[in-house]
All heavy atoms as a GROMACS GRO file, in nm:
protein
  571
    1MET      N    1   0.085  -0.117   0.000
    1MET     CA    2   0.000   0.000   0.000
    1MET      C    3   0.090   0.123   0.000
    1MET      O    4   0.186   0.130   0.072
    1MET     CB    5  -0.081  -0.009   0.126
    1MET     CG    6  -0.210   0.055   0.147
    1MET     SD    7  -0.360   0.050   0.067
    1MET     CE    8  -0.453  -0.070   0.149
    2SER      N    9   0.056   0.220  -0.080
    2SER     CA   10   0.135   0.343  -0.081
    2SER      C   11   0.084   0.437   0.027
    2SER      O   12  -0.020   0.414   0.088
    2SER     CB   13   0.126   0.409  -0.220
    2SER     OG   14  -0.004   0.459  -0.241
    3SER      N   15   0.156   0.547   0.048
    3SER     CA   16   0.119   0.639   0.155
    3SER      C   17  -0.015   0.709   0.128
    3SER      O   18  -0.080   0.753   0.222
    3SER     CB   19   0.229   0.742   0.175
    3SER     OG   20   0.249   0.814   0.054
    4ASP      N   21  -0.059   0.719   0.003
    4ASP     CA   22  -0.187   0.784  -0.026
    4ASP      C   23  -0.304   0.687  -0.022
    4ASP      O   24  -0.417   0.722  -0.053
    4ASP     CB   25  -0.182   0.857  -0.160
    4ASP     CG   26  -0.157   0.764  -0.278
    4ASP    OD1   27  -0.147   0.642  -0.256
    4ASP    OD2   28  -0.149   0.814  -0.391
    5GLY      N   29  -0.279   0.560   0.019
    5GLY     CA   30  -0.387   0.464   0.037
    5GLY      C   31  -0.424   0.384  -0.087
    5GLY      O   32  -0.510   0.299  -0.081
    6LYS      N   33  -0.359   0.412  -0.200
    6LYS     CA   34  -0.392   0.337  -0.323
    6LYS      C   35  -0.315   0.206  -0.325
    6LYS      O   36  -0.202   0.197  -0.281
    6LYS     CB   37  -0.354   0.419  -0.447
    6LYS     CG   38  -0.442   0.540  -0.466
    6LYS     CD   39  -0.404   0.613  -0.592
    6LYS     CE   40  -0.490   0.737  -0.606
    6LYS     NZ   41  -0.442   0.824  -0.712
    7VAL      N   42  -0.380   0.102  -0.378
    7VAL     CA   43  -0.314  -0.027  -0.391
    7VAL      C   44  -0.217  -0.020  -0.509
    7VAL      O   45  -0.252   0.028  -0.616
    7VAL     CB   46  -0.417  -0.138  -0.416
    7VAL    CG1   47  -0.348  -0.271  -0.442
    7VAL    CG2   48  -0.512  -0.151  -0.298
    8ILE      N   49  -0.097  -0.064  -0.487
    8ILE     CA   50   0.005  -0.062  -0.593
    8ILE      C   51   0.047  -0.205  -0.624
    8ILE      O   52   0.079  -0.282  -0.533
    8ILE     CB   53   0.130   0.019  -0.550
    8ILE    CG1   54   0.092   0.163  -0.517
    8ILE    CG2   55   0.237   0.014  -0.657
    8ILE    CD1   56   0.038   0.245  -0.632
    9TRP      N   57   0.046  -0.241  -0.749
    9TRP     CA   58   0.095  -0.371  -0.795
    9TRP      C   59   0.216  -0.339  -0.881
    9TRP      O   60   0.206  -0.263  -0.976
    9TRP     CB   61  -0.013  -0.442  -0.875
    9TRP     CG   62   0.025  -0.581  -0.913
    9TRP    CD1   63   0.108  -0.618  -1.014
    9TRP    CD2   64  -0.020  -0.702  -0.853
    9TRP    NE1   65   0.117  -0.754  -1.020
    9TRP    CE2   66   0.041  -0.808  -0.923
    9TRP    CE3   67  -0.105  -0.730  -0.748
    9TRP    CZ2   68   0.017  -0.941  -0.889
    9TRP    CZ3   69  -0.128  -0.862  -0.715
    9TRP    CH2   70  -0.066  -0.965  -0.785
   10LYS      N   71   0.331  -0.395  -0.848
   10LYS     CA   72   0.452  -0.362  -0.922
   10LYS      C   73   0.508  -0.484  -0.991
   10LYS      O   74   0.501  -0.594  -0.939
   10LYS     CB   75   0.558  -0.305  -0.829
   10LYS     CG   76   0.523  -0.167  -0.776
   10LYS     CD   77   0.630  -0.114  -0.686
   10LYS     CE   78   0.729  -0.036  -0.766
   10LYS     NZ   79   0.833   0.030  -0.687
   11LYS      N   80   0.561  -0.461  -1.110
   11LYS     CA   81   0.636  -0.564  -1.184
   11LYS      C   82   0.771  -0.501  -1.209
   11LYS      O   83   0.783  -0.413  -1.295
   11LYS     CB   84   0.564  -0.598  -1.313
   11LYS     CG   85   0.632  -0.705  -1.394
   11LYS     CD   86   0.551  -0.737  -1.517
   11LYS     CE   87   0.619  -0.845  -1.600
   11LYS     NZ   88   0.546  -0.872  -1.723
   12GLY      N   89   0.869  -0.540  -1.130
   12GLY     CA   90   0.997  -0.470  -1.134
   12GLY      C   91   0.974  -0.330  -1.082
   12GLY      O   92   0.920  -0.310  -0.974
   13ASP      N   93   1.013  -0.229  -1.162
   13ASP     CA   94   0.990  -0.090  -1.123
   13ASP      C   95   0.862  -0.034  -1.181
   13ASP      O   96   0.825   0.080  -1.155
   13ASP     CB   97   1.108  -0.002  -1.171
   13ASP     CG   98   1.235  -0.033  -1.093
   13ASP    OD1   99   1.223  -0.077  -0.976
   13ASP    OD2  100   1.344  -0.014  -1.148
   14GLU      N  101   0.791  -0.114  -1.262
   14GLU     CA  102   0.671  -0.066  -1.330
   14GLU      C  103   0.549  -0.080  -1.238
   14GLU      O  104   0.516  -0.188  -1.190
   14GLU     CB  105   0.648  -0.148  -1.458
   14GLU     CG  106   0.532  -0.099  -1.539
   14GLU     CD  107   0.509  -0.186  -1.664
   14GLU    OE1  108   0.588  -0.279  -1.688
   14GLU    OE2  109   0.411  -0.161  -1.732
   15ILE      N  110   0.483   0.032  -1.212
   15ILE     CA  111   0.362   0.032  -1.129
   15ILE      C  112   0.244  -0.008  -1.216
   15ILE      O  113   0.226   0.044  -1.327
   15ILE     CB  114   0.338   0.171  -1.067
   15ILE    CG1  115   0.452   0.204  -0.969
   15ILE    CG2  116   0.204   0.178  -0.996
   15ILE    CD1  117   0.449   0.344  -0.915
   16MET      N  118   0.166  -0.105  -1.168
   16MET     CA  119   0.056  -0.160  -1.248
   16MET      C  120  -0.075  -0.156  -1.169
   16MET      O  121  -0.123  -0.259  -1.124
   16MET     CB  122   0.090  -0.302  -1.291
   16MET     CG  123   0.221  -0.315  -1.366
   16MET     SD  124   0.264  -0.487  -1.398
   16MET     CE  125   0.140  -0.530  -1.520
   17PRO      N  126  -0.135  -0.037  -1.150
   17PRO     CA  127  -0.260  -0.030  -1.072
   17PRO      C  128  -0.374  -0.109  -1.136
   17PRO      O  129  -0.460  -0.162  -1.065
   17PRO     CB  130  -0.292   0.119  -1.065
   17PRO     CG  131  -0.214   0.181  -1.176
   17PRO     CD  132  -0.095   0.094  -1.198
   18ASP      N  133  -0.377  -0.119  -1.270
   18ASP     CA  134  -0.483  -0.196  -1.337
   18ASP      C  135  -0.475  -0.343  -1.300
   18ASP      O  136  -0.576  -0.410  -1.285
   18ASP     CB  137  -0.475  -0.180  -1.489
   18ASP     CG  138  -0.515  -0.039  -1.532
   18ASP    OD1  139  -0.579   0.031  -1.452
   18ASP    OD2  140  -0.482  -0.002  -1.645
   19LYS      N  141  -0.354  -0.396  -1.288
   19LYS     CA  142  -0.334  -0.536  -1.249
   19LYS      C  143  -0.386  -0.558  -1.107
   19LYS      O  144  -0.452  -0.658  -1.079
   19LYS     CB  145  -0.186  -0.572  -1.259
   19LYS     CG  146  -0.153  -0.714  -1.220
   19LYS     CD  147  -0.208  -0.815  -1.317
   19LYS     CE  148  -0.159  -0.954  -1.286
   19LYS     NZ  149  -0.220  -1.055  -1.368
   20ALA      N  150  -0.360  -0.462  -1.017
   20ALA     CA  151  -0.408  -0.474  -0.880
   20ALA      C  152  -0.560  -0.477  -0.878
   20ALA      O  153  -0.621  -0.557  -0.807
   20ALA     CB  154  -0.356  -0.358  -0.796
   21LYS      N  155  -0.623  -0.392  -0.957
   21LYS     CA  156  -0.770  -0.387  -0.963
   21LYS      C  157  -0.824  -0.520  -1.015
   21LYS      O  158  -0.921  -0.573  -0.964
   21LYS     CB  159  -0.816  -0.272  -1.051
   21LYS     CG  160  -0.968  -0.260  -1.058
   21LYS     CD  161  -1.009  -0.147  -1.151
   21LYS     CE  162  -1.158  -0.131  -1.159
   21LYS     NZ  163  -1.239  -0.250  -1.161
   22TYR      N  164  -0.758  -0.575  -1.116
   22TYR     CA  165  -0.801  -0.703  -1.172
   22TYR      C  166  -0.795  -0.814  -1.067
   22TYR      O  167  -0.887  -0.894  -1.054
   22TYR     CB  168  -0.712  -0.739  -1.292
   22TYR     CG  169  -0.740  -0.876  -1.347
   22TYR    CD1  170  -0.846  -0.899  -1.432
   22TYR    CD2  171  -0.659  -0.984  -1.312
   22TYR    CE1  172  -0.874  -1.025  -1.482
   22TYR    CE2  173  -0.685  -1.111  -1.359
   22TYR     CZ  174  -0.792  -1.130  -1.445
   22TYR     OH  175  -0.818  -1.256  -1.492
   23VAL      N  176  -0.687  -0.816  -0.991
   23VAL     CA  177  -0.668  -0.919  -0.887
   23VAL      C  178  -0.776  -0.904  -0.779
   23VAL      O  179  -0.836  -1.003  -0.736
   23VAL     CB  180  -0.527  -0.912  -0.826
   23VAL    CG1  181  -0.515  -1.000  -0.704
   23VAL    CG2  182  -0.423  -0.952  -0.930
   24VAL      N  183  -0.802  -0.781  -0.736
   24VAL     CA  184  -0.904  -0.757  -0.633
   24VAL      C  185  -1.042  -0.796  -0.686
   24VAL      O  186  -1.120  -0.862  -0.616
   24VAL     CB  187  -0.902  -0.609  -0.587
   24VAL    CG1  188  -1.022  -0.578  -0.500
   24VAL    CG2  189  -0.773  -0.580  -0.512
   25ASP      N  190  -1.074  -0.759  -0.811
   25ASP     CA  191  -1.204  -0.795  -0.871
   25ASP      C  192  -1.220  -0.946  -0.880
   25ASP      O  193  -1.327  -1.000  -0.853
   25ASP     CB  194  -1.219  -0.733  -1.010
   25ASP     CG  195  -1.254  -0.586  -1.004
   25ASP    OD1  196  -1.287  -0.537  -0.894
   25ASP    OD2  197  -1.248  -0.520  -1.109
   26ALA      N  198  -1.113  -1.015  -0.921
   26ALA     CA  199  -1.118  -1.160  -0.933
   26ALA      C  200  -1.142  -1.224  -0.796
   26ALA      O  201  -1.222  -1.317  -0.782
   26ALA     CB  202  -0.989  -1.212  -0.995
   27ALA      N  203  -1.074  -1.172  -0.693
   27ALA     CA  204  -1.091  -1.226  -0.557
   27ALA      C  205  -1.234  -1.203  -0.508
   27ALA      O  206  -1.295  -1.292  -0.448
   27ALA     CB  207  -0.991  -1.161  -0.462
   28ARG      N  208  -1.289  -1.086  -0.536
   28ARG     CA  209  -1.428  -1.057  -0.497
   28ARG      C  210  -1.524  -1.152  -0.567
   28ARG      O  211  -1.620  -1.200  -0.507
   28ARG     CB  212  -1.465  -0.913  -0.533
   28ARG     CG  213  -1.412  -0.812  -0.437
   28ARG     CD  214  -1.467  -0.676  -0.472
   28ARG     NE  215  -1.416  -0.575  -0.383
   28ARG     CZ  216  -1.386  -0.453  -0.420
   28ARG    NH1  217  -1.403  -0.414  -0.544
   28ARG    NH2  218  -1.343  -0.366  -0.332
   29GLY      N  219  -1.499  -1.176  -0.694
   29GLY     CA  220  -1.584  -1.268  -0.770
   29GLY      C  221  -1.582  -1.408  -0.712
   29GLY      O  222  -1.686  -1.472  -0.698
   30GLU      N  223  -1.462  -1.455  -0.678
   30GLU     CA  224  -1.448  -1.588  -0.619
   30GLU      C  225  -1.520  -1.596  -0.485
   30GLU      O  226  -1.588  -1.694  -0.455
   30GLU     CB  227  -1.301  -1.623  -0.602
   30GLU     CG  228  -1.227  -1.647  -0.732
   30GLU     CD  229  -1.294  -1.752  -0.818
   30GLU    OE1  230  -1.323  -1.863  -0.767
   30GLU    OE2  231  -1.320  -1.725  -0.936
   31LEU      N  232  -1.505  -1.492  -0.403
   31LEU     CA  233  -1.571  -1.489  -0.272
   31LEU      C  234  -1.723  -1.489  -0.290
   31LEU      O  235  -1.795  -1.559  -0.219
   31LEU     CB  236  -1.525  -1.366  -0.194
   31LEU     CG  237  -1.577  -1.353  -0.052
   31LEU    CD1  238  -1.536  -1.474   0.032
   31LEU    CD2  239  -1.527  -1.225   0.011
   32LEU      N  240  -1.771  -1.410  -0.385
   32LEU     CA  241  -1.914  -1.403  -0.411
   32LEU      C  242  -1.969  -1.540  -0.452
   32LEU      O  243  -2.071  -1.585  -0.401
   32LEU     CB  244  -1.942  -1.299  -0.520
   32LEU     CG  245  -2.086  -1.281  -0.563
   32LEU    CD1  246  -2.172  -1.236  -0.446
   32LEU    CD2  247  -2.096  -1.181  -0.676
   33LEU      N  248  -1.900  -1.608  -0.544
   33LEU     CA  249  -1.946  -1.739  -0.589
   33LEU      C  250  -1.946  -1.840  -0.475
   33LEU      O  251  -2.038  -1.920  -0.462
   33LEU     CB  252  -1.859  -1.790  -0.705
   33LEU     CG  253  -1.877  -1.715  -0.837
   33LEU    CD1  254  -1.780  -1.769  -0.941
   33LEU    CD2  255  -2.020  -1.724  -0.888
   34LYS      N  256  -1.844  -1.835  -0.388
   34LYS     CA  257  -1.840  -1.927  -0.274
   34LYS      C  258  -1.955  -1.897  -0.177
   34LYS      O  259  -2.015  -1.988  -0.121
   34LYS     CB  260  -1.707  -1.916  -0.201
   34LYS     CG  261  -1.597  -1.987  -0.274
   34LYS     CD  262  -1.471  -1.993  -0.192
   34LYS     CE  263  -1.371  -2.066  -0.274
   34LYS     NZ  264  -1.258  -2.117  -0.227
   35THR      N  265  -1.983  -1.768  -0.156
   35THR     CA  266  -2.089  -1.728  -0.064
   35THR      C  267  -2.225  -1.774  -0.114
   35THR      O  268  -2.310  -1.819  -0.036
   35THR     CB  269  -2.089  -1.575  -0.046
   35THR    OG1  270  -1.960  -1.534   0.001
   35THR    CG2  271  -2.194  -1.530   0.052
   36LEU      N  272  -2.248  -1.764  -0.244
   36LEU     CA  273  -2.376  -1.802  -0.302
   36LEU      C  274  -2.398  -1.953  -0.302
   36LEU      O  275  -2.512  -2.000  -0.308
   36LEU     CB  276  -2.388  -1.749  -0.446
   36LEU     CG  277  -2.395  -1.597  -0.460
   36LEU    CD1  278  -2.390  -1.558  -0.606
   36LEU    CD2  279  -2.519  -1.541  -0.393
   37GLN      N  280  -2.290  -2.031  -0.298
   37GLN     CA  281  -2.296  -2.178  -0.296
   37GLN      C  282  -2.387  -2.232  -0.407
   37GLN      O  283  -2.479  -2.310  -0.383
   37GLN     CB  284  -2.344  -2.228  -0.159
   37GLN     CG  285  -2.248  -2.194  -0.048
   37GLN     CD  286  -2.291  -2.246   0.087
   37GLN    OE1  287  -2.408  -2.272   0.111
   37GLN    NE2  288  -2.196  -2.261   0.177
   38LEU      N  289  -2.359  -2.188  -0.527
   38LEU     CA  290  -2.437  -2.230  -0.644
   38LEU      C  291  -2.387  -2.364  -0.696
   38LEU      O  292  -2.270  -2.399  -0.678
   38LEU     CB  293  -2.426  -2.125  -0.754
   38LEU     CG  294  -2.474  -1.986  -0.718
   38LEU    CD1  295  -2.432  -1.886  -0.824
   38LEU    CD2  296  -2.624  -1.984  -0.699
   39PRO      N  297  -2.472  -2.439  -0.765
   39PRO     CA  298  -2.426  -2.562  -0.830
   39PRO      C  299  -2.318  -2.531  -0.935
   39PRO      O  300  -2.317  -2.422  -0.992
   39PRO     CB  301  -2.553  -2.616  -0.899
   39PRO     CG  302  -2.666  -2.549  -0.831
   39PRO     CD  303  -2.616  -2.417  -0.782
   40GLU      N  304  -2.230  -2.627  -0.956
   40GLU     CA  305  -2.115  -2.606  -1.045
   40GLU      C  306  -2.155  -2.562  -1.185
   40GLU      O  307  -2.091  -2.475  -1.245
   40GLU     CB  308  -2.031  -2.734  -1.053
   40GLU     CG  309  -1.902  -2.714  -1.131
   40GLU     CD  310  -1.817  -2.840  -1.135
   40GLU    OE1  311  -1.850  -2.939  -1.068
   40GLU    OE2  312  -1.717  -2.838  -1.208
   41GLU      N  313  -2.265  -2.621  -1.238
   41GLU     CA  314  -2.304  -2.584  -1.375
   41GLU      C  315  -2.348  -2.438  -1.384
   41GLU      O  316  -2.324  -2.370  -1.484
   41GLU     CB  317  -2.412  -2.676  -1.431
   41GLU     CG  318  -2.543  -2.678  -1.353
   41GLU     CD  319  -2.546  -2.780  -1.240
   41GLU    OE1  320  -2.443  -2.842  -1.209
   41GLU    OE2  321  -2.654  -2.796  -1.182
   42ILE      N  322  -2.408  -2.385  -1.277
   42ILE     CA  323  -2.448  -2.243  -1.277
   42ILE      C  324  -2.324  -2.154  -1.264
   42ILE      O  325  -2.312  -2.052  -1.332
   42ILE     CB  326  -2.549  -2.215  -1.164
   42ILE    CG1  327  -2.680  -2.287  -1.196
   42ILE    CG2  328  -2.572  -2.065  -1.147
   42ILE    CD1  329  -2.787  -2.276  -1.090
   43VAL      N  330  -2.230  -2.194  -1.180
   43VAL     CA  331  -2.104  -2.119  -1.167
   43VAL      C  332  -2.032  -2.114  -1.301
   43VAL      O  333  -1.984  -2.008  -1.343
   43VAL     CB  334  -2.014  -2.182  -1.058
   43VAL    CG1  335  -1.874  -2.122  -1.062
   43VAL    CG2  336  -2.075  -2.164  -0.920
   44ASN      N  337  -2.026  -2.226  -1.371
   44ASN     CA  338  -1.961  -2.230  -1.502
   44ASN      C  339  -2.032  -2.139  -1.601
   44ASN      O  340  -1.966  -2.070  -1.682
   44ASN     CB  341  -1.956  -2.373  -1.556
   44ASN     CG  342  -1.860  -2.460  -1.478
   44ASN    OD1  343  -1.770  -2.409  -1.411
   44ASN    ND2  344  -1.879  -2.590  -1.485
   45THR      N  345  -2.166  -2.135  -1.598
   45THR     CA  346  -2.242  -2.048  -1.687
   45THR      C  347  -2.213  -1.902  -1.656
   45THR      O  348  -2.195  -1.819  -1.747
   45THR     CB  349  -2.393  -2.075  -1.673
   45THR    OG1  350  -2.418  -2.212  -1.706
   45THR    CG2  351  -2.475  -1.986  -1.763
   46ILE      N  352  -2.207  -1.868  -1.527
   46ILE     CA  353  -2.177  -1.730  -1.487
   46ILE      C  354  -2.038  -1.690  -1.536
   46ILE      O  355  -2.019  -1.583  -1.593
   46ILE     CB  356  -2.187  -1.715  -1.334
   46ILE    CG1  357  -2.334  -1.718  -1.291
   46ILE    CG2  358  -2.120  -1.586  -1.286
   46ILE    CD1  359  -2.355  -1.725  -1.141
   47ARG      N  360  -1.940  -1.780  -1.516
   47ARG     CA  361  -1.804  -1.749  -1.562
   47ARG      C  362  -1.799  -1.729  -1.714
   47ARG      O  363  -1.736  -1.636  -1.763
   47ARG     CB  364  -1.708  -1.864  -1.525
   47ARG     CG  365  -1.676  -1.873  -1.380
   47ARG     CD  366  -1.572  -1.983  -1.359
   47ARG     NE  367  -1.560  -2.022  -1.223
   47ARG     CZ  368  -1.498  -1.953  -1.128
   47ARG    NH1  369  -1.444  -1.839  -1.158
   47ARG    NH2  370  -1.491  -1.998  -1.005
   48TYR      N  371  -1.868  -1.816  -1.787
   48TYR     CA  372  -1.870  -1.808  -1.933
   48TYR      C  373  -1.930  -1.676  -1.978
   48TYR      O  374  -1.875  -1.606  -2.062
   48TYR     CB  375  -1.949  -1.926  -1.991
   48TYR     CG  376  -1.971  -1.914  -2.140
   48TYR    CD1  377  -1.869  -1.944  -2.229
   48TYR    CD2  378  -2.094  -1.873  -2.190
   48TYR    CE1  379  -1.889  -1.932  -2.366
   48TYR    CE2  380  -2.114  -1.860  -2.326
   48TYR     CZ  381  -2.012  -1.891  -2.414
   48TYR     OH  382  -2.031  -1.877  -2.549
   49ASN      N  383  -2.045  -1.640  -1.921
   49ASN     CA  384  -2.113  -1.517  -1.961
   49ASN      C  385  -2.034  -1.393  -1.921
   49ASN      O  386  -2.033  -1.293  -1.994
   49ASN     CB  387  -2.254  -1.511  -1.902
   49ASN     CG  388  -2.348  -1.605  -1.973
   49ASN    OD1  389  -2.338  -1.625  -2.093
   49ASN    ND2  390  -2.440  -1.663  -1.900
   50ALA      N  391  -1.968  -1.398  -1.805
   50ALA     CA  392  -1.885  -1.285  -1.763
   50ALA      C  393  -1.769  -1.267  -1.861
   50ALA      O  394  -1.741  -1.155  -1.906
   50ALA     CB  395  -1.832  -1.307  -1.622
   51ASP      N  396  -1.704  -1.377  -1.899
   51ASP     CA  397  -1.594  -1.368  -1.995
   51ASP      C  398  -1.642  -1.318  -2.131
   51ASP      O  399  -1.577  -1.236  -2.195
   51ASP     CB  400  -1.528  -1.506  -2.015
   51ASP     CG  401  -1.443  -1.547  -1.896
   51ASP    OD1  402  -1.412  -1.460  -1.812
   51ASP    OD2  403  -1.409  -1.666  -1.886
   52LYS      N  404  -1.757  -1.368  -2.173
   52LYS     CA  405  -1.813  -1.329  -2.303
   52LYS      C  406  -1.844  -1.180  -2.306
   52LYS      O  407  -1.827  -1.114  -2.408
   52LYS     CB  408  -1.940  -1.411  -2.330
   52LYS     CG  409  -1.989  -1.403  -2.473
   52LYS     CD  410  -2.099  -1.504  -2.497
   52LYS     CE  411  -2.226  -1.462  -2.425
   52LYS     NZ  412  -2.342  -1.544  -2.458
   53SER      N  413  -1.888  -1.127  -2.191
   53SER     CA  414  -1.923  -0.985  -2.183
   53SER      C  415  -1.802  -0.900  -2.143
   53SER      O  416  -1.816  -0.780  -2.122
   53SER     CB  417  -2.033  -0.964  -2.079
   53SER     OG  418  -2.145  -1.040  -2.109
   54ALA      N  419  -1.686  -0.963  -2.128
   54ALA     CA  420  -1.563  -0.895  -2.086
   54ALA      C  421  -1.584  -0.822  -1.953
   54ALA      O  422  -1.544  -0.709  -1.936
   54ALA     CB  423  -1.513  -0.801  -2.194
   55GLN      N  424  -1.650  -0.889  -1.860
   55GLN     CA  425  -1.673  -0.833  -1.727
   55GLN      C  426  -1.614  -0.928  -1.624
   55GLN      O  427  -1.598  -1.046  -1.649
   55GLN     CB  428  -1.823  -0.823  -1.697
   55GLN     CG  429  -1.898  -0.722  -1.778
   55GLN     CD  430  -2.045  -0.725  -1.742
   55GLN    OE1  431  -2.112  -0.825  -1.763
   55GLN    NE2  432  -2.095  -0.617  -1.687
   56SER      N  433  -1.586  -0.871  -1.507
   56SER     CA  434  -1.547  -0.960  -1.398
   56SER      C  435  -1.673  -1.033  -1.350
   56SER      O  436  -1.784  -0.986  -1.371
   56SER     CB  437  -1.485  -0.881  -1.282
   56SER     OG  438  -1.584  -0.808  -1.212
   57VAL      N  439  -1.654  -1.147  -1.289
   57VAL     CA  440  -1.768  -1.223  -1.234
   57VAL      C  441  -1.844  -1.134  -1.135
   57VAL      O  442  -1.967  -1.132  -1.133
   57VAL     CB  443  -1.719  -1.353  -1.166
   57VAL    CG1  444  -1.828  -1.416  -1.082
   57VAL    CG2  445  -1.669  -1.451  -1.271
   58ASN      N  446  -1.770  -1.058  -1.052
   58ASN     CA  447  -1.832  -0.972  -0.954
   58ASN      C  448  -1.925  -0.870  -1.020
   58ASN      O  449  -2.038  -0.850  -0.978
   58ASN     CB  450  -1.724  -0.901  -0.872
   58ASN     CG  451  -1.779  -0.829  -0.752
   58ASN    OD1  452  -1.851  -0.887  -0.673
   58ASN    ND2  453  -1.748  -0.703  -0.739
   59ASP      N  454  -1.876  -0.804  -1.127
   59ASP     CA  455  -1.958  -0.706  -1.199
   59ASP      C  456  -2.079  -0.772  -1.263
   59ASP      O  457  -2.189  -0.717  -1.261
   59ASP     CB  458  -1.876  -0.636  -1.309
   59ASP     CG  459  -1.772  -0.542  -1.253
   59ASP    OD1  460  -1.786  -0.502  -1.136
   59ASP    OD2  461  -1.677  -0.510  -1.326
   60TYR      N  462  -2.058  -0.888  -1.321
   60TYR     CA  463  -2.166  -0.959  -1.390
   60TYR      C  464  -2.278  -0.997  -1.293
   60TYR      O  465  -2.395  -0.970  -1.318
   60TYR     CB  466  -2.109  -1.083  -1.458
   60TYR     CG  467  -2.212  -1.163  -1.534
   60TYR    CD1  468  -2.253  -1.122  -1.661
   60TYR    CD2  469  -2.267  -1.278  -1.481
   60TYR    CE1  470  -2.348  -1.194  -1.731
   60TYR    CE2  471  -2.362  -1.351  -1.551
   60TYR     CZ  472  -2.402  -1.309  -1.676
   60TYR     OH  473  -2.497  -1.380  -1.746
   61VAL      N  474  -2.241  -1.057  -1.180
   61VAL     CA  475  -2.342  -1.099  -1.082
   61VAL      C  476  -2.408  -0.977  -1.018
   61VAL      O  477  -2.530  -0.974  -0.999
   61VAL     CB  478  -2.281  -1.192  -0.974
   61VAL    CG1  479  -2.382  -1.224  -0.865
   61VAL    CG2  480  -2.231  -1.320  -1.039
   62SER      N  481  -2.332  -0.874  -0.990
   62SER     CA  482  -2.388  -0.751  -0.934
   62SER      C  483  -2.492  -0.691  -1.028
   62SER      O  484  -2.598  -0.646  -0.984
   62SER     CB  485  -2.279  -0.648  -0.907
   62SER     OG  486  -2.190  -0.695  -0.810
   63HIS      N  487  -2.464  -0.693  -1.156
   63HIS     CA  488  -2.557  -0.641  -1.256
   63HIS      C  489  -2.688  -0.721  -1.254
   63HIS      O  490  -2.798  -0.663  -1.258
   63HIS     CB  491  -2.494  -0.647  -1.395
   63HIS     CG  492  -2.584  -0.604  -1.504
   63HIS    ND1  493  -2.617  -0.471  -1.525
   63HIS    CD2  494  -2.652  -0.674  -1.598
   63HIS    CE1  495  -2.701  -0.464  -1.628
   63HIS    NE2  496  -2.724  -0.585  -1.674
   64ILE      N  497  -2.678  -0.853  -1.247
   64ILE     CA  498  -2.798  -0.939  -1.242
   64ILE      C  499  -2.880  -0.907  -1.116
   64ILE      O  500  -3.003  -0.892  -1.124
   64ILE     CB  501  -2.759  -1.088  -1.243
   64ILE    CG1  502  -2.699  -1.126  -1.378
   64ILE    CG2  503  -2.878  -1.177  -1.210
   64ILE    CD1  504  -2.636  -1.264  -1.381
   65VAL      N  505  -2.812  -0.894  -1.002
   65VAL     CA  506  -2.882  -0.866  -0.876
   65VAL      C  507  -2.955  -0.731  -0.885
   65VAL      O  508  -3.072  -0.720  -0.848
   65VAL     CB  509  -2.784  -0.868  -0.756
   65VAL    CG1  510  -2.850  -0.814  -0.630
   65VAL    CG2  511  -2.731  -1.008  -0.733
   66VAL      N  512  -2.888  -0.629  -0.936
   66VAL     CA  513  -2.950  -0.496  -0.948
   66VAL      C  514  -3.070  -0.502  -1.041
   66VAL      O  515  -3.177  -0.448  -1.011
   66VAL     CB  516  -2.847  -0.392  -0.997
   66VAL    CG1  517  -2.916  -0.262  -1.037
   66VAL    CG2  518  -2.742  -0.367  -0.890
   67GLU      N  519  -3.056  -0.571  -1.154
   67GLU     CA  520  -3.169  -0.583  -1.249
   67GLU      C  521  -3.290  -0.651  -1.183
   67GLU      O  522  -3.403  -0.608  -1.200
   67GLU     CB  523  -3.127  -0.662  -1.372
   67GLU     CG  524  -3.032  -0.588  -1.465
   67GLU     CD  525  -3.097  -0.468  -1.530
   67GLU    OE1  526  -3.212  -0.479  -1.576
   67GLU    OE2  527  -3.034  -0.362  -1.532
   68ARG      N  528  -3.264  -0.755  -1.106
   68ARG     CA  529  -3.374  -0.826  -1.039
   68ARG      C  530  -3.439  -0.742  -0.930
   68ARG      O  531  -3.560  -0.744  -0.913
   68ARG     CB  532  -3.325  -0.959  -0.982
   68ARG     CG  533  -3.286  -1.052  -1.095
   68ARG     CD  534  -3.299  -1.195  -1.059
   68ARG     NE  535  -3.270  -1.275  -1.178
   68ARG     CZ  536  -3.230  -1.398  -1.175
   68ARG    NH1  537  -3.215  -1.460  -1.061
   68ARG    NH2  538  -3.207  -1.464  -1.286
   69LEU      N  539  -3.358  -0.665  -0.857
   69LEU     CA  540  -3.413  -0.577  -0.754
   69LEU      C  541  -3.499  -0.468  -0.817
   69LEU      O  542  -3.606  -0.434  -0.766
   69LEU     CB  543  -3.300  -0.514  -0.671
   69LEU     CG  544  -3.228  -0.607  -0.575
   69LEU    CD1  545  -3.109  -0.536  -0.512
   69LEU    CD2  546  -3.323  -0.657  -0.466
   70ILE      N  547  -3.455  -0.414  -0.930
   70ILE     CA  548  -3.531  -0.310  -0.999
   70ILE      C  549  -3.663  -0.366  -1.049
   70ILE      O  550  -3.769  -0.304  -1.033
   70ILE     CB  551  -3.449  -0.248  -1.114
   70ILE    CG1  552  -3.335  -0.164  -1.058
   70ILE    CG2  553  -3.537  -0.165  -1.208
   70ILE    CD1  554  -3.235  -0.118  -1.161
   71SER      N  555  -3.660  -0.486  -1.109
   71SER     CA  556  -3.782  -0.543  -1.164
   71SER      C  557  -3.879  -0.587  -1.053
   71SER      O  558  -4.000  -0.592  -1.075
   71SER     CB  559  -3.750  -0.661  -1.256
   71SER     OG  560  -3.694  -0.768  -1.183
   72ALA      N  561  -3.827  -0.616  -0.933
   72ALA     CA  562  -3.914  -0.658  -0.822
   72ALA      C  563  -3.982  -0.539  -0.753
   72ALA      O  564  -4.082  -0.556  -0.686
   72ALA     CB  565  -3.833  -0.736  -0.719
   73SER      N  566  -3.925  -0.420  -0.774
   73SER     CA  567  -3.982  -0.304  -0.704
   73SER      C  568  -4.091  -0.236  -0.783
   73SER      O  569  -4.125  -0.268  -0.890
   73SER     CB  570  -3.873  -0.204  -0.670
   73SER     OG  571  -3.808  -0.159  -0.786
   0.00000   0.00000   0.00000
């Protein structure tokens, strides 16, 4: 962590904040899938659709949840 609170991912001397964001997003997605305890075939479908849409699993599932909450209200 740098002094300004931003996460820094370094490769040699090269600072790679995008890589750090990718790693954090991937970890959140994995945690979300474990928390939901979905059957493997549904997890695989979510991963496939997230990749196809070029989104992280976390963003993809969050989008589905928001859409369902909006339609239920």
